[in-house]
N, C-alpha and C positions, 0 to 999 in steps of 0.2 A: 621841517625847517628848511631855511631858506640857504644852508650853507652846500646842500647836498649836492653832489656831483657826479655824472654829468647830470642836468635834467633832462629827461629822456620825454617829458613830456612836451618841453620849451623844440625840441627838434624836433618832435613829431607835429606839433605845429607850424613847426618853420616846412614843412613838408604837404600842410596842408591835410594834413589829418588830425584825429581826434585822440585825445588818451588823456589820461585821469592816473594820478598819484595816490599811492595808499600809505598813510602813515601809521594808520591806527587799525587792531583787527576787528575793530566793528566795524568799519566799514567796508571790508572786503566784500561779501557780500554783496552789497549794492554795486560796486565798483566794478565785479564781475559782471552782472544784469546788464548794467549800463555798457559794457564791453560786449557778451553777445544780443545785445538787441542791434549794435551798431550794425547798418548796412555796408561800411568801408572798413578798411583795417583801421586799429585799433589800437594805440600804446597802453596799455595797463602794468604802471612800475610799482610796485611793489615792495615799498622798503621793510626791510626785517633788520632789528637789531644782531648784533651781528653776536653777542650770548646767549639767542636763539639758537634751536637744535632742528637745524631743517635738513632733512633727507629727502631724495637724493640727492649727495652733491661729489664732484670733483673738488678734492683737495689742492688746494695752489703748486703750480708744477707738476703735478701728476698728470698721465691722459687715463682716457675715458676707461681704461680697462681697471686703472685703480678707484672706478668707483664707489662710493661710501654709501652702502641703502641700510644699517641697521647698525 
């Protein structure tokens, strides 16, 4: 979606780097392959819906000591 902010891929391109935004789980494997095949720094911006359960993560306002792993 165009409304996602910040656009990390556009920022990377502004610094002369390659990048790709992943919006769909089905595109993740190809994106990772492209990133690993890159001979230069590469930004892979993976957008995860806020209703997905993504672990591990640090809750907002907490420290790394309060990492949630499961």
